[in-house]
C-alpha positions in Angstrom: -15.6 -12.5 16.6 -15.3 -15.4 14.1 -15.2 -18.9 15.5 -11.8 -20.2 16.5 -9.5 -20.9 19.4 -10.9 -19.9 22.8 -14.2 -18.2 22.0 -15.6 -19.0 25.4 -12.5 -17.6 27.1 -12.9 -14.3 25.2 -16.6 -14.2 26.0 -15.9 -14.7 29.7 -13.2 -12.1 29.7 -15.5 -9.7 27.9 -18.2 -10.1 30.6 -15.6 -9.5 33.4 -13.5 -6.8 31.8 -15.5 -5.4 29.0 -16.0 -2.1 30.8 -12.2 -1.5 30.6 -12.1 -1.6 26.8 -11.1 1.6 25.0 -13.6 2.5 22.4 -12.2 3.1 18.9 -8.7 2.2 19.9 -7.5 2.2 16.3 -8.6 5.8 16.0 -6.0 6.6 18.6 -3.4 4.6 16.8 -4.2 6.5 13.6 -4.2 9.8 15.4 -0.8 9.1 17.0 0.6 8.1 13.6 -0.4 11.5 12.2 1.1 13.2 15.3 4.4 11.3 14.9 4.4 12.3 11.2 4.2 16.0 12.1 6.7 15.8 14.9 9.2 13.9 12.7 8.8 16.5 10.0 9.7 19.1 12.5 12.6 17.1 14.1 13.9 14.1 12.1 15.5 12.7 15.2 12.1 12.3 16.9 11.6 8.9 15.4 14.6 7.6 17.3 12.8 8.4 20.6 9.9 6.0 19.8 11.7 3.3 17.7 11.9 -0.3 18.9 15.1 -0.8 20.8 15.5 -3.8 23.1 18.4 -2.3 25.1 16.5 0.9 25.7 13.4 -1.1 26.8 15.5 -3.1 29.3 16.9 0.2 30.6 13.4 1.5 31.4 12.0 3.1 28.3 9.0 0.9 28.3 7.0 3.0 25.9 9.1 1.5 23.1 7.2 -1.8 23.7 4.3 -0.3 21.7 5.3 3.1 20.3 6.5 1.4 17.1 2.8 1.1 16.2 2.7 4.8 15.7 5.3 4.8 12.9 3.7 6.5 9.8 3.6 4.3 6.7 4.6 7.2 4.4 6.5 10.4 4.2 3.9 12.2 2.2 1.3 14.5 3.8 -1.3 13.4 1.2 -0.8 9.7 1.9 -0.6 10.1 5.7 -4.1 11.7 5.6 -5.3 8.9 3.4 -3.7 6.3 5.7 -5.3 7.9 8.8 -8.7 8.1 7.1 -8.4 4.4 6.0 -7.4 3.3 9.6 -10.5 5.1 10.9 -12.6 3.3 8.2 -11.1 -0.1 9.3 -11.6 0.7 12.9 -15.3 1.5 12.5 -15.9 -1.7 10.6 -14.2 -3.9 13.3 -15.9 -2.1 16.1 -19.3 -2.7 14.4 -18.5 -6.4 13.8 -16.8 -7.2 17.1 -17.3 -4.5 19.7 -14.7 -2.5 21.5 -13.5 -5.2 23.9 -12.8 -7.8 21.2 -11.1 -5.2 19.0 -8.9 -4.2 22.0 -8.2 -7.9 22.7 -7.2 -8.5 19.1 -4.9 -5.4 19.0 -3.2 -6.3 22.3 -2.7 -9.9 21.2 -1.1 -8.8 17.9 1.1 -6.3 19.7 2.1 -8.9 22.3 3.1 -11.3 19.6 5.1 -8.7 17.6 6.8 -7.2 20.7 7.6 -10.6 22.1 9.3 -11.8 18.9 11.0 -8.4 18.6 12.6 -8.8 22.0 13.7 -12.3 21.0 15.0 -11.3 17.6 16.0 -7.6 17.8 18.2 -7.9 14.7 15.2 -8.8 12.6 12.8 -6.3 14.2 15.2 -3.4 13.6 13.7 -0.1 14.6 10.2 -1.5 14.6 9.0 -0.2 11.2 8.6 -3.8 9.9 6.6 -4.6 13.1 4.3 -1.7 12.3 3.7 -3.0 8.8 2.9 -6.5 10.0 0.6 -5.0 12.7 -1.4 -3.1 10.1 -1.6 -6.1 7.8 -3.0 -8.2 10.6 -5.6 -5.7 11.4 -6.6 -5.2 7.8 -6.9 -9.0 7.3 -9.4 -9.1 10.1 -11.4 -6.3 8.5 -11.3 -8.0 5.1 -12.4 -11.3 6.5 -15.5 -9.6 8.0 -16.2 -7.4 5.0 -14.7 -9.2 2.0 -17.1 -7.7 -0.6 -17.0 -4.1 0.8 -16.0 -1.8 -2.0 -13.7 1.2 -1.7 -12.4 3.7 -4.3 -8.8 3.0 -4.9 -7.0 6.2 -5.7 -10.5 7.7 -5.3 -11.2 6.5 -8.8 -11.2 2.7 -9.1 -13.8 0.6 -7.2 -12.0 -2.4 -5.6 -13.3 -5.0 -3.2 -11.6 -5.2 0.2 -10.7 -8.9 -0.3 -8.6 -8.1 -3.3 -6.6 -5.5 -1.4 -6.1 -8.0 1.3 -4.7 -10.4 -1.2 -2.3 -7.6 -2.3 -1.1 -7.3 1.3 -0.7 -11.1 1.5 1.4 -11.1 -1.6 3.5 -8.3 -0.2 4.2 -10.3 2.9 4.9 -13.4 0.8 7.4 -11.5 -1.3 9.0 -10.1 1.8 9.4 -13.7 3.1 10.8 -15.0 -0.2 13.3 -12.1 -0.3 14.4 -12.7 3.3 13.2 -16.1 4.6 14.1 -15.1 8.1 11.4 -12.5 8.0 9.0 -15.5 8.4 10.1 -15.5 12.0 8.4 -12.1 12.4 5.5 -12.5 10.0 4.1 -15.7 11.3 4.0 -14.7 15.0 2.5 -11.3 14.0 -0.3 -13.1 12.2 -1.0 -15.6 14.9 -4.0 -13.7 16.3 -5.6 -13.6 12.9 -4.9 -17.3 12.2 -6.2 -18.4 15.6 -9.5 -16.7 14.9 -10.1 -17.2 11.2 -8.1 -20.3 10.2 -10.4 -22.9 11.8 -13.4 -21.4 9.9 -11.4 -21.4 6.6 -10.4 -25.0 7.1 -14.0 -26.0 7.9 -15.2 -24.2 4.7 -12.6 -26.0 2.6 -13.6 -29.4 4.0 -17.3 -28.7 3.4 -16.5 -27.5 -0.1 -14.5 -30.6 -0.7 -17.3 -32.8 0.5 -19.8 -31.0 -1.6 -17.6 -31.3 -4.6 -17.2 -35.1 -4.0 -21.0 -35.5 -3.5 -21.7 -33.5 -6.7 -19.2 -35.6 -8.7 -20.7 -38.8 -7.4 -24.2 -37.7 -8.2 -23.1 -36.6 -11.7 -21.4 -39.9 -12.2 -24.4 -41.9 -11.1 -26.7 -39.7 -13.2 -24.4 -40.1 -16.2 -24.3 -43.9 -15.8 -28.0 -44.1 -15.4 -28.5 -42.0 -18.6 -26.3 -44.4 -20.6 -28.3 -47.4 -19.5 -30.9 -48.0 -22.2 -34.6 -48.5 -21.3 -35.6 -50.0 -24.7 -33.5 -52.5 -26.7 -34.5 -54.2 -29.9 -34.0 -58.0 -29.7 -33.1 -58.2 -33.4 -30.8 -55.3 -34.3 -30.0 -54.5 -30.6 -30.6 -50.8 -31.3 -31.6 -49.0 -28.1 -33.1 -45.7 -27.2 -29.7 -44.3 -26.1 -27.9 -44.8 -29.4 -31.0 -43.8 -31.4 -33.4 -41.9 -29.3 -35.5 -41.0 -32.3 -36.7 -44.6 -32.8 -39.9 -46.0 -31.3 -40.1 -49.4 -29.7 -42.9 -51.9 -29.2 -43.3 -55.0 -26.9 -45.2 -58.0 -28.4 -47.2 -60.6 -26.5 -44.2 -62.8 -25.6 -42.4 -59.9 -24.0 -39.8 -59.3 -26.7 -39.1 -55.7 -27.6 -38.6 -54.5 -31.2 -37.8 -51.2 -32.8 -40.5 -50.3 -35.3 -38.2 -50.9 -38.3 -37.5 -54.5 -37.3 -41.0 -55.1 -36.2 -42.3 -53.9 -39.6 -39.8 -56.1 -41.4 -40.8 -59.1 -39.2 -44.4 -58.5 -40.0 -43.7 -58.3 -43.7 -41.7 -61.5 -43.5 -44.5 -63.4 -41.6 -47.0 -62.1 -44.2 -44.9 -63.3 -47.0 -44.4 -66.7 -45.4 -48.1 -67.1 -44.9 -48.9 -66.2 -48.5 -46.3 -68.7 -49.9 -47.7 -71.5 -47.7 
Protein backbone atom coordinates (compact mmCIF):
# COMPACT_ATOMS: atom_id res chain seq x y z
CA UNK A 1 0.00 0.00 0.00
CA UNK A 2 1.28 3.49 -0.81
CA UNK A 3 2.92 5.47 1.94
CA UNK A 4 0.59 7.58 4.01
CA UNK A 5 -1.17 7.73 7.35
CA UNK A 6 -0.68 4.79 9.65
CA UNK A 7 1.36 2.36 7.51
CA UNK A 8 2.76 0.69 10.64
CA UNK A 9 -0.73 0.26 12.09
CA UNK A 10 -1.93 -1.42 8.90
CA UNK A 11 1.16 -3.65 8.80
CA UNK A 12 0.68 -4.72 12.43
CA UNK A 13 -3.01 -5.39 11.84
CA UNK A 14 -2.14 -7.49 8.79
CA UNK A 15 0.25 -9.63 10.83
CA UNK A 16 -2.42 -10.24 13.48
CA UNK A 17 -5.58 -10.50 11.40
CA UNK A 18 -4.36 -11.17 7.88
CA UNK A 19 -5.74 -14.72 7.99
CA UNK A 20 -9.26 -13.28 8.32
CA UNK A 21 -9.09 -11.43 5.00
CA UNK A 22 -11.53 -12.43 2.27
CA UNK A 23 -9.63 -13.06 -0.99
CA UNK A 24 -10.98 -11.19 -4.00
CA UNK A 25 -13.62 -9.35 -1.98
CA UNK A 26 -14.40 -7.08 -4.94
CA UNK A 27 -15.26 -10.17 -6.98
CA UNK A 28 -18.06 -10.79 -4.50
CA UNK A 29 -19.21 -7.16 -4.72
CA UNK A 30 -19.34 -7.43 -8.53
CA UNK A 31 -21.13 -10.77 -8.34
CA UNK A 32 -23.80 -9.42 -6.00
CA UNK A 33 -24.26 -6.40 -8.26
CA UNK A 34 -25.08 -8.76 -11.12
CA UNK A 35 -27.40 -10.80 -8.87
CA UNK A 36 -29.23 -7.64 -7.76
CA UNK A 37 -29.54 -6.60 -11.41
CA UNK A 38 -31.23 -9.91 -12.26
CA UNK A 39 -33.51 -9.90 -9.20
CA UNK A 40 -34.58 -6.28 -9.77
CA UNK A 41 -35.38 -7.14 -13.40
CA UNK A 42 -37.66 -9.89 -12.12
CA UNK A 43 -39.16 -7.80 -9.31
CA UNK A 44 -38.64 -3.98 -9.53
CA UNK A 45 -39.52 -3.69 -5.83
CA UNK A 46 -36.49 -5.76 -4.86
CA UNK A 47 -34.23 -2.68 -4.79
CA UNK A 48 -36.25 -1.23 -1.92
CA UNK A 49 -35.26 -4.24 0.20
CA UNK A 50 -31.55 -3.43 0.04
CA UNK A 51 -31.59 0.36 -0.33
CA UNK A 52 -30.00 2.58 2.30
CA UNK A 53 -32.61 3.58 4.88
CA UNK A 54 -31.59 4.91 8.28
CA UNK A 55 -34.92 4.25 9.95
CA UNK A 56 -34.95 0.66 8.68
CA UNK A 57 -31.36 0.19 9.86
CA UNK A 58 -32.23 1.42 13.35
CA UNK A 59 -35.21 -0.94 13.38
CA UNK A 60 -32.88 -3.93 12.88
CA UNK A 61 -32.34 -4.27 9.11
CA UNK A 62 -28.59 -4.09 9.52
CA UNK A 63 -27.83 -5.44 6.02
CA UNK A 64 -28.71 -2.00 4.69
CA UNK A 65 -25.47 -0.73 6.22
CA UNK A 66 -23.61 -2.25 3.27
CA UNK A 67 -26.15 -3.63 0.78
CA UNK A 68 -26.16 -0.32 -1.13
CA UNK A 69 -22.74 -1.41 -2.46
CA UNK A 70 -24.57 -3.97 -4.59
CA UNK A 71 -26.59 -1.39 -6.52
CA UNK A 72 -25.95 -2.01 -10.24
CA UNK A 73 -24.62 1.05 -12.04
CA UNK A 74 -26.77 0.48 -15.14
CA UNK A 75 -30.09 -0.92 -16.35
CA UNK A 76 -28.56 -2.56 -19.44
CA UNK A 77 -27.60 -6.24 -19.50
CA UNK A 78 -24.68 -5.44 -21.80
CA UNK A 79 -23.29 -2.74 -19.53
CA UNK A 80 -23.80 -4.70 -16.32
CA UNK A 81 -21.66 -7.46 -17.81
CA UNK A 82 -19.01 -4.90 -18.77
CA UNK A 83 -19.25 -3.39 -15.27
CA UNK A 84 -18.81 -6.77 -13.57
CA UNK A 85 -15.87 -7.66 -15.81
CA UNK A 86 -14.25 -4.29 -15.12
CA UNK A 87 -14.74 -4.69 -11.35
CA UNK A 88 -12.99 -8.07 -11.55
CA UNK A 89 -10.18 -6.44 -13.53
CA UNK A 90 -9.79 -3.72 -10.88
CA UNK A 91 -9.98 -6.29 -8.09
CA UNK A 92 -7.20 -8.42 -9.59
CA UNK A 93 -4.97 -5.37 -9.94
CA UNK A 94 -5.47 -4.21 -6.35
CA UNK A 95 -5.03 -7.73 -4.97
CA UNK A 96 -1.75 -8.00 -6.86
CA UNK A 97 -0.53 -4.61 -5.63
CA UNK A 98 -1.71 -4.76 -2.00
CA UNK A 99 -2.76 -8.26 -1.08
CA UNK A 100 -6.15 -9.42 0.20
CA UNK A 101 -5.95 -7.95 3.72
CA UNK A 102 -5.12 -4.43 2.62
CA UNK A 103 -7.78 -4.48 -0.08
CA UNK A 104 -10.27 -5.62 2.57
CA UNK A 105 -9.07 -2.87 4.89
CA UNK A 106 -9.48 -0.24 2.16
CA UNK A 107 -12.96 -1.43 1.20
CA UNK A 108 -14.16 -1.57 4.81
CA UNK A 109 -12.70 1.87 5.56
CA UNK A 110 -14.47 3.34 2.51
CA UNK A 111 -17.75 1.63 3.46
CA UNK A 112 -17.41 2.81 7.07
CA UNK A 113 -16.94 6.44 5.96
CA UNK A 114 -19.83 6.32 3.47
CA UNK A 115 -22.22 4.53 5.81
CA UNK A 116 -21.29 6.82 8.69
CA UNK A 117 -21.97 10.01 6.74
CA UNK A 118 -25.14 8.42 5.33
CA UNK A 119 -26.45 7.86 8.85
CA UNK A 120 -25.63 11.44 9.76
CA UNK A 121 -27.06 12.94 6.55
CA UNK A 122 -29.75 10.52 5.34
CA UNK A 123 -31.36 13.21 3.20
CA UNK A 124 -28.22 13.47 1.05
CA UNK A 125 -27.54 9.74 0.98
CA UNK A 126 -31.04 8.97 -0.34
CA UNK A 127 -31.49 5.30 -1.17
CA UNK A 128 -27.72 4.77 -1.29
CA UNK A 129 -27.19 4.85 -5.06
CA UNK A 130 -24.94 7.91 -4.78
CA UNK A 131 -22.99 6.17 -2.01
CA UNK A 132 -22.45 3.24 -4.37
CA UNK A 133 -21.09 5.56 -7.07
CA UNK A 134 -18.66 7.24 -4.66
CA UNK A 135 -17.55 3.83 -3.40
CA UNK A 136 -16.70 2.65 -6.91
CA UNK A 137 -14.87 5.92 -7.69
CA UNK A 138 -12.78 5.55 -4.54
CA UNK A 139 -11.84 1.97 -5.45
CA UNK A 140 -11.04 2.93 -9.02
CA UNK A 141 -8.87 5.87 -7.94
CA UNK A 142 -6.78 3.44 -5.87
CA UNK A 143 -6.40 1.15 -8.87
CA UNK A 144 -5.48 4.06 -11.16
CA UNK A 145 -2.87 5.31 -8.69
CA UNK A 146 -1.20 1.90 -8.73
CA UNK A 147 -1.47 1.40 -12.50
CA UNK A 148 -1.73 4.89 -14.07
CA UNK A 149 -0.30 3.85 -17.46
CA UNK A 150 -2.24 0.59 -17.79
CA UNK A 151 -4.21 0.63 -21.05
CA UNK A 152 -7.71 -0.69 -21.58
CA UNK A 153 -9.87 -0.73 -24.69
CA UNK A 154 -12.66 1.80 -24.19
CA UNK A 155 -15.82 0.58 -25.93
CA UNK A 156 -13.57 -2.35 -26.91
CA UNK A 157 -12.09 -0.13 -29.63
CA UNK A 158 -10.22 2.90 -28.25
CA UNK A 159 -7.01 2.34 -26.20
CA UNK A 160 -7.09 4.60 -23.14
CA UNK A 161 -4.76 4.81 -20.16
CA UNK A 162 -6.34 4.19 -16.77
CA UNK A 163 -5.21 7.57 -15.42
CA UNK A 164 -7.32 9.40 -18.00
CA UNK A 165 -10.42 7.45 -17.03
CA UNK A 166 -9.68 8.31 -13.39
CA UNK A 167 -9.61 11.98 -14.35
CA UNK A 168 -13.00 11.54 -16.02
CA UNK A 169 -14.42 10.14 -12.77
CA UNK A 170 -12.81 13.00 -10.85
CA UNK A 171 -14.44 15.53 -13.19
CA UNK A 172 -17.76 13.72 -12.74
CA UNK A 173 -17.52 14.07 -8.94
CA UNK A 174 -16.47 17.71 -9.32
CA UNK A 175 -19.49 18.47 -11.52
CA UNK A 176 -21.69 16.72 -9.00
CA UNK A 177 -20.27 18.94 -6.28
CA UNK A 178 -20.63 22.11 -8.38
CA UNK A 179 -24.23 21.21 -9.20
CA UNK A 180 -25.13 20.44 -5.58
CA UNK A 181 -22.41 21.78 -3.24
CA UNK A 182 -23.88 19.85 -0.30
CA UNK A 183 -22.81 16.66 -2.08
CA UNK A 184 -19.31 17.55 -0.96
CA UNK A 185 -20.39 16.36 2.48
CA UNK A 186 -20.74 12.86 0.97
CA UNK A 187 -17.91 12.94 -1.56
CA UNK A 188 -15.12 14.08 0.77
CA UNK A 189 -15.75 11.49 3.53
CA UNK A 190 -16.10 8.79 0.87
CA UNK A 191 -12.68 9.69 -0.53
CA UNK A 192 -10.96 9.92 2.86
CA UNK A 193 -9.36 6.43 2.65
CA UNK A 194 -7.88 7.27 -0.74
CA UNK A 195 -6.65 10.68 0.40
CA UNK A 196 -5.17 9.24 3.59
CA UNK A 197 -3.13 6.72 1.60
CA UNK A 198 -2.10 8.61 -1.52
CA UNK A 199 -2.26 12.34 -0.73
CA UNK A 200 1.01 12.42 1.31
CA UNK A 201 2.88 10.85 -1.60
CA UNK A 202 1.38 13.32 -4.07
CA UNK A 203 2.29 16.26 -1.83
CA UNK A 204 5.83 14.94 -1.48
CA UNK A 205 6.15 14.53 -5.25
CA UNK A 206 4.87 18.08 -5.82
CA UNK A 207 7.39 19.46 -3.32
CA UNK A 208 10.24 17.50 -4.89
CA UNK A 209 9.17 18.63 -8.35
CA UNK A 210 9.02 22.25 -7.16
CA UNK A 211 12.48 22.00 -5.62
CA UNK A 212 13.86 20.41 -8.79
CA UNK A 213 12.31 23.17 -10.91
CA UNK A 214 13.84 25.84 -8.65
CA UNK A 215 17.25 24.19 -8.81
CA UNK A 216 17.01 23.89 -12.58
CA UNK A 217 16.00 27.55 -12.95
CA UNK A 218 18.86 28.63 -10.68
CA UNK A 219 21.34 26.51 -12.63
CA UNK A 220 20.10 27.88 -15.96
CA UNK A 221 20.26 31.42 -14.61
CA UNK A 222 23.81 30.96 -13.38
CA UNK A 223 24.80 29.22 -16.58
CA UNK A 224 23.20 31.99 -18.61
CA UNK A 225 24.94 34.72 -16.65
CA UNK A 226 28.28 32.95 -16.96
CA UNK A 227 27.83 32.67 -20.71
CA UNK A 228 27.21 36.42 -20.99
CA UNK A 229 30.40 37.23 -19.13
CA UNK A 230 33.13 37.73 -21.80
CA UNK A 231 36.46 35.97 -21.57
CA UNK A 232 38.25 38.21 -24.12
CA UNK A 233 37.82 42.01 -24.39
CA UNK A 234 39.74 44.36 -26.64
CA UNK A 235 41.18 47.31 -24.69
CA UNK A 236 40.71 49.64 -27.67
CA UNK A 237 37.30 48.97 -29.23
CA UNK A 238 35.99 47.01 -26.21
CA UNK A 239 34.68 44.30 -28.51
CA UNK A 240 34.47 40.93 -26.73
CA UNK A 241 34.05 37.29 -27.62
CA UNK A 242 30.36 37.35 -26.60
CA UNK A 243 29.24 40.14 -28.92
CA UNK A 244 31.52 38.95 -31.73
CA UNK A 245 32.50 35.33 -31.16
CA UNK A 246 34.05 35.10 -34.64
CA UNK A 247 36.90 37.50 -33.71
CA UNK A 248 40.33 36.35 -32.51
CA UNK A 249 42.14 38.05 -29.66
CA UNK A 250 45.81 38.36 -28.68
CA UNK A 251 47.55 39.36 -25.45
CA UNK A 252 50.72 41.45 -25.79
CA UNK A 253 53.68 41.60 -23.44
CA UNK A 254 52.21 44.22 -21.10
CA UNK A 255 49.13 42.07 -20.54
CA UNK A 256 46.70 44.12 -22.63
CA UNK A 257 44.34 42.20 -24.88
CA UNK A 258 43.46 43.26 -28.41
CA UNK A 259 41.25 41.94 -31.14
CA UNK A 260 43.20 41.12 -34.29
CA UNK A 261 41.68 44.08 -36.15
CA UNK A 262 42.78 46.65 -33.56
CA UNK A 263 46.10 44.90 -33.08
CA UNK A 264 46.80 45.07 -36.81
CA UNK A 265 45.82 48.74 -36.93
CA UNK A 266 48.05 49.47 -33.95
CA UNK A 267 50.99 47.69 -35.59
CA UNK A 268 50.46 49.66 -38.82
CA UNK A 269 50.34 52.91 -36.89
CA UNK A 270 53.53 52.09 -34.97
CA UNK A 271 55.24 51.17 -38.25
CA UNK A 272 54.15 54.42 -39.84
CA UNK A 273 55.34 56.43 -36.85
CA UNK A 274 58.76 54.73 -36.94
CA UNK A 275 59.16 55.42 -40.68
CA UNK A 276 58.25 59.08 -40.30
CA UNK A 277 60.73 59.50 -37.51
